[in-house]
N, C-alpha and C positions, 0 to 999 in steps of 0.2 A: 238549275244554275243560273244565278244573276247576270242579267245583261248588262256589262259596263262599257257597252259601245258608247261613243259620243253621238248626240244628235246631229243630223246633218243641218248645215245652215242654208236654208233654200233662200233663193233670190228676194221672196217676200221679207223673210226675216233681216236679211241684210239691208234691205231698203228701209225697214222700220227703224234698225239700230241708226243708220244713217241720218234719218230724219230727226229722231231724238238727240243725237249729238248736235245737229245744225240749230235745233231750237234752244239747246243749253248754250251754245256760243252766243247766239243771237241775244239770249237774254244778259248774258255777261256783258256784251258790248253795249246794250241799251241802257243798262244800269251804271255803266262806267261814268265817272266824275271827270270832265276835263280838267287837266292839271294846269295847262299852259293859257291863262285867261287873264294875265296881267294886261292893265291897260296901255302899258309901256313895251313894245315889242322890242326885240332884240336890235332890229335896226334903227329903232326912234332912240332907243338908250345910247347907241353908239354915236349917233347924229348929235344928240342933246350934250352927250360928254365932249365931243370934239369941239363944239360951239361954245363951250360953256366960260372959255376965255379966264379959266382958273388954273394956272400951271402946276399948283400944289395938288390939286384934285386929279389933274390928267396924270401927273406922276405916280401918284398913289395907286392909280387904276391901272396904268400901261405899264409903269416901271421904266419909263422914259419921257423925255420931254416931248412936246407935240411936233417941232421940227424933225427930231429923229424919227418920230413914228411915220410922219409923211413921207421921208426919204427912204425909209424901209419898204411903205407901200409902194412908192414910185418905182423903187429898185425891183420889186417882185413883179410889178406888171411889165416893166420895160424888158425884163429878161425872161417875159413869157412864162413864169413860175405859177401865178395866181391869175385867175381870172374872176370877175364878178359873174354870178349866175344869176337867174331870174328872180331870185328870192334874197341872196345874201352877197352883198357888196365885199370887195375885198378888205374894206376898214373893218367890217364885223368880223370876217374871217380872222385877221389878225388879233382883234381884241378877244375873241374866243381863246385862241391859242395863249396869248398874254396873260389872261385871266387864270387858265389852268398852271402854267409854268411859274408865273409870278406869285400866286398865292397858293400853289400846291393844291388847287381846287379839285374836286371829284368831278367826274361826269355830270352827276346829278346837280351839283351847285351851278355848273355852267348851265345846265338845262334851265333851271329856273331863272338865272341871271338873263339870259337871252332868249329865253322862250322858244326853245328849239328841242327836238326828239334826241334821245340818246345816239340814235344811229347818225343824226346830223353833226352832232357835236364831236363824235369820233371821227367822222370821215373829214371835216374841216381841219381838225386837229393834225391828223396824219399828212393831210395836204400841206399845210403850213409848215410842218416839221420837214417835209421834203425839200420845200423851198428855203428854209432856213440853212439846212446842211450845204445847199449849194451856194450859200453867203460866206462859208468859212474859208475857203481858197482864195476869196476875193478880198477880204479883210485881213487875213492872218498871214503874216510872211514869216516864215523859219528863218533865223540867223544863219547867215552863210559864213560865219566864223572869220571873216575878214578883219572886223572891228572887234578891238580887246578893250573892255573897260578900265579905265584910268585905276579904278580901286584895285585891279588885279595887277595891272601893267607896271604900276608903280610900289609894288609891295614884293620885295624878294621871296616873302614865305608863300605868297600865291601864284607867282609868276616864275616858270612858265607852267606849274602844275595845274593851274586853273585857268589857262587861256583860253580855253573854249566854254567856260562857263558864264552864263548871262544872268543868273540868279539863284537864288536858293528856295524851297517850299518846304514846308512840313506842317504838320497838324499834332494837336495833342488835346486830352480829354483834361478839363480843370473842374475840381470837385465845386459845385455851387449848392445854394440855398434855394430851392424850388418849392413854390406852392404845392401844398398837398395834391390838390385837384390836377395838377399837371406833372406831379412826380414821376408817374408811371412811363411817360413819353422820353424821359431824360435819364432813366435807370440804366446804368452800364452792366457790364456782364460780372462785375463784382459788387452788384447790388448797391452801387453808390449813384447818387445823383450828380450828373456831372454835365457840362456843356463842352460841345466840340468848338475849339478854335483852331483856325486855319491861318496861316501867314506866309508871306514870301517878300524876299528883299530883291529889287530889281536893280543890278550893278549899274546899268546903263544910265539910268536917271537918278541913282543913289537916293532911292525912296523905299520905305518898307511899309507894308500894309498887311492889316489882322483883320480877319472876318471872324466874328462871333457868332455861333449857330444859335437858333432858338426859334421863337414864333416868327421873328423877323431876321434880317441880317443886318448887323450892326458893323460898319467899317471904321478903322482907325488908320490913318496914315500919318507916318513919321517924316521930319524933314530931314534933309541930306546931312544936317550937324548932328542929329541926334544918333545917327547911325556910323558916325566917325568919317565920313566921306570928305 
């Protein structure tokens, strides 16, 4: 009768296996090519950007003017939400976050730009995100209903039915001619190439704004006369 028993793994065999695995891992690590070898580190890039004195470039990268960026930085530090670490200043932490949300950049893209590891990018992003969420109740004030826009109060068709309304918002898909290379990203569930347009009317200021989706965001604002205020 054949012997189907499994041979015992003696301590010597286990030790030999562990040595082979360690040697294999060491060879992989030794042969690994460093990826973050740019002459301009993340901190140097941010320092060079903030001192460039080019408002267009700064806005394109940070999606906000330089004074607004410094105000946000000071607010995060003043309220103890962000702290400079031994390797990353608050300015770079904010720049990493704004790079990702402003350009829809991936973790790998942020790694390449700021010469940081993926774990560092994720940790910084989550830290800044927590700080930004704390900013919401400070700058966003919900209406109390005491003030009724003139556009509603003076129109018998609207008052008193819409006395608690501060505006209106809606979105729609509009058919568009898209380059073949980008058509997949704009395909709707009806197999058409469309762009998402989102707009709102703010009755308190009698203004209408429309945002057109795509690679970037295009904003259109109408004056009060164009919407009949």
